[in-house]
MIDOSE-1310 file (N, C-alpha, C; in nm, 2 decimals, decimal comma, always signed):
residues 85
mkef	+0,10/+1,63/+0,96/+0,06/+1,53/+0,86/+0,03/+1,40/+0,93; -0,08/+1,34/+0,90/-0,13/+1,21/+0,95/-0,14/+1,12/+0,83; -0,09/+1,00/+0,86/-0,09/+0,90/+0,75/-0,12/+0,76/+0,80; -0,19/+0,68/+0,73/-0,22/+0,54/+0,77/-0,23/+0,46/+0,64
kyvi	-0,20/+0,33/+0,66/-0,20/+0,23/+0,55/-0,31/+0,13/+0,58; -0,37/+0,08/+0,47/-0,47/-0,02/+0,48/-0,47/-0,12/+0,37; -0,48/-0,25/+0,39/-0,49/-0,35/+0,28/-0,63/-0,38/+0,25; -0,67/-0,36/+0,13/-0,81/-0,38/+0,09/-0,85/-0,52/+0,10
tdam	-0,96/-0,55/+0,17/-1,01/-0,68/+0,19/-1,14/-0,71/+0,11; -1,20/-0,61/+0,06/-1,32/-0,63/-0,02/-1,29/-0,70/-0,15; -1,37/-0,80/-0,18/-1,34/-0,88/-0,30/-1,34/-0,80/-0,43; -1,42/-0,70/-0,43/-1,43/-0,61/-0,55/-1,33/-0,50/-0,55
glha	-1,25/-0,48/-0,45/-1,16/-0,38/-0,44/-1,22/-0,24/-0,42; -1,15/-0,14/-0,47/-1,20/+0,00/-0,45/-1,28/+0,03/-0,58; -1,41/-0,02/-0,58/-1,50/+0,00/-0,70/-1,58/+0,13/-0,68; -1,67/+0,15/-0,77/-1,74/+0,28/-0,78/-1,81/+0,33/-0,65
rpag	-1,89/+0,24/-0,59/-1,97/+0,29/-0,48/-1,88/+0,33/-0,36; -1,79/+0,24/-0,31/-1,70/+0,29/-0,20/-1,61/+0,40/-0,24; -1,57/+0,41/-0,36/-1,48/+0,52/-0,41/-1,56/+0,65/-0,40; -1,69/+0,65/-0,44/-1,77/+0,77/-0,43/-1,79/+0,81/-0,28
qlvk	-1,81/+0,71/-0,20/-1,83/+0,74/-0,06/-1,71/+0,79/+0,01; -1,59/+0,74/-0,03/-1,46/+0,78/+0,02/-1,44/+0,93/-0,02; -1,47/+0,96/-0,14/-1,45/+1,10/-0,19/-1,54/+1,19/-0,11; -1,66/+1,15/-0,09/-1,76/+1,24/-0,02/-1,71/+1,26/+0,13
aaag	-1,66/+1,15/+0,19/-1,61/+1,16/+0,33/-1,49/+1,25/+0,33; -1,40/+1,24/+0,24/-1,28/+1,32/+0,23/-1,31/+1,47/+0,21; -1,41/+1,49/+0,13/-1,45/+1,63/+0,09/-1,51/+1,71/+0,21; -1,55/+1,63/+0,31/-1,60/+1,70/+0,43/-1,50/+1,76/+0,52
ysce	-1,37/+1,75/+0,49/-1,26/+1,81/+0,57/-1,19/+1,91/+0,49; -1,14/+2,01/+0,55/-1,07/+2,12/+0,48/-0,92/+2,09/+0,45; -0,87/+1,99/+0,52/-0,73/+1,95/+0,49/-0,71/+1,88/+0,36; -0,59/+1,87/+0,31/-0,56/+1,80/+0,19/-0,56/+1,65/+0,22
vqlt	-0,62/+1,57/+0,14/-0,63/+1,43/+0,16/-0,58/+1,36/+0,03; -0,47/+1,28/+0,04/-0,41/+1,21/-0,07/-0,43/+1,06/-0,05; -0,45/+0,99/-0,16/-0,46/+0,85/-0,16/-0,35/+0,79/-0,25; -0,28/+0,70/-0,20/-0,17/+0,64/-0,28/-0,19/+0,49/-0,29
angt	-0,18/+0,44/-0,41/-0,19/+0,29/-0,44/-0,11/+0,27/-0,57; -0,04/+0,15/-0,57/+0,04/+0,11/-0,69/+0,14/+0,22/-0,73; +0,19/+0,29/-0,63/+0,29/+0,39/-0,66/+0,24/+0,52/-0,72; +0,11/+0,54/-0,73/+0,04/+0,66/-0,78/-0,03/+0,73/-0,67
tvda	-0,02/+0,86/-0,66/-0,09/+0,94/-0,56/-0,18/+1,03/-0,63; -0,31/+1,03/-0,57/-0,41/+1,12/-0,63/-0,48/+1,20/-0,51; -0,56/+1,30/-0,55/-0,64/+1,38/-0,46/-0,76/+1,29/-0,42; -0,77/+1,26/-0,30/-0,88/+1,17/-0,25/-1,02/+1,24/-0,26
krim	-1,02/+1,37/-0,29/-1,15/+1,44/-0,30/-1,20/+1,45/-0,45; -1,13/+1,38/-0,54/-1,17/+1,38/-0,68/-1,19/+1,23/-0,72; -1,32/+1,21/-0,76/-1,36/+1,07/-0,79/-1,28/+1,01/-0,91; -1,25/+1,08/-1,01/-1,18/+1,03/-1,13/-1,04/+0,98/-1,09
gvmr	-0,97/+1,05/-1,00/-0,84/+1,01/-0,95/-0,85/+0,89/-0,87; -0,94/+0,88/-0,78/-0,96/+0,76/-0,70/-0,99/+0,64/-0,78; -1,08/+0,65/-0,88/-1,12/+0,54/-0,97/-1,00/+0,50/-1,05; -0,92/+0,59/-1,10/-0,80/+0,56/-1,18/-0,70/+0,47/-1,11
laak	-0,70/+0,47/-0,98/-0,60/+0,39/-0,91/-0,63/+0,24/-0,93; -0,76/+0,21/-0,95/-0,81/+0,07/-0,97/-0,75/-0,03/-0,87; -0,75/+0,01/-0,74/-0,70/-0,07/-0,63/-0,78/-0,20/-0,61; -0,71/-0,31/-0,61/-0,78/-0,44/-0,60/-0,76/-0,50/-0,46
qgqe	-0,84/-0,61/-0,44/-0,83/-0,68/-0,31/-0,68/-0,72/-0,29; -0,64/-0,70/-0,16/-0,50/-0,74/-0,13/-0,40/-0,64/-0,15; -0,43/-0,53/-0,21/-0,34/-0,42/-0,23/-0,34/-0,32/-0,12; -0,23/-0,26/-0,09/-0,22/-0,17/+0,02/-0,24/-0,03/-0,03
itit	-0,32/+0,05/+0,04/-0,34/+0,19/+0,01/-0,29/+0,27/+0,12; -0,25/+0,40/+0,10/-0,20/+0,49/+0,20/-0,28/+0,62/+0,19; -0,34/+0,66/+0,30/-0,41/+0,79/+0,30/-0,33/+0,88/+0,39; -0,31/+1,00/+0,33/-0,23/+1,10/+0,40/-0,32/+1,23/+0,41
ctga	-0,33/+1,28/+0,53/-0,41/+1,40/+0,56/-0,31/+1,51/+0,61; -0,32/+1,63/+0,54/-0,23/+1,74/+0,58/-0,31/+1,87/+0,59; -0,31/+1,93/+0,71/-0,38/+2,06/+0,72/-0,45/+2,07/+0,86; -0,54/+2,17/+0,86/-0,60/+2,21/+0,99/-0,67/+2,10/+1,06
deda	-0,75/+2,02/+1,00/-0,83/+1,92/+1,07/-0,78/+1,78/+1,03; -0,65/+1,76/+1,01/-0,59/+1,64/+0,97/-0,62/+1,52/+1,07; -0,62/+1,55/+1,20/-0,64/+1,44/+1,30/-0,78/+1,38/+1,28; -0,88/+1,47/+1,27/-1,02/+1,43/+1,26/-1,04/+1,36/+1,13
aaaa	-0,98/+1,41/+1,02/-1,00/+1,35/+0,89/-0,94/+1,21/+0,89; -0,81/+1,20/+0,94/-0,75/+1,07/+0,94/-0,82/+0,96/+1,02; -0,87/+1,00/+1,13/-0,95/+0,91/+1,22/-1,08/+0,87/+1,14; -1,15/+0,96/+1,09/-1,28/+0,93/+1,02/-1,25/+0,84/+0,89
lesf	-1,15/+0,87/+0,82/-1,12/+0,80/+0,69/-1,07/+0,66/+0,72; -0,99/+0,65/+0,83/-0,94/+0,51/+0,87/-1,06/+0,43/+0,91; -1,15/+0,48/+0,98/-1,27/+0,41/+1,02/-1,35/+0,37/+0,90; -1,36/+0,46/+0,81/-1,44/+0,44/+0,68/-1,38/+0,32/+0,60
vken	-1,25/+0,32/+0,58/-1,19/+0,22/+0,50/-1,20/+0,08/+0,57; -1,19/+0,08/+0,70/-1,20/-0,05/+0,77/-1,34/-0,11/+0,76; -1,44/-0,02/+0,75/-1,58/-0,07/+0,75/-1,62/-0,10/+0,60; -1,56/-0,03/+0,50/-1,61/-0,04/+0,37/-1,52/-0,10/+0,27
l	-1,39/-0,12/+0,30/-1,30/-0,17/+0,20/-1,24/-0,30/+0,26
C-alpha cells in the first residue's frame, strides 16, 4: 500500500476538469486507488465519487494505492495533483 497526502492549492478546489483528469489517470492503473477528503473515502476511478467530495482549496486529500502497480500509480498521481491541484 502506498499513500500520500496533498493540500489543494487551486483556488477552485477539486472541480470538474481536474477531477475528470484525475479519474482518467487513476483508471490507467490496475491497482485500487482511493481518495479521501473530509473524512469520506471514494474510488478515485469513479467521477461521481470524486466530485461528491467537493474538496476545496486548503483542504487535505489522501490518495491510497493498493495492488500490483501501486508504486507507479502513487508516483504518477502525486505528480498529477502537484501540477493540477
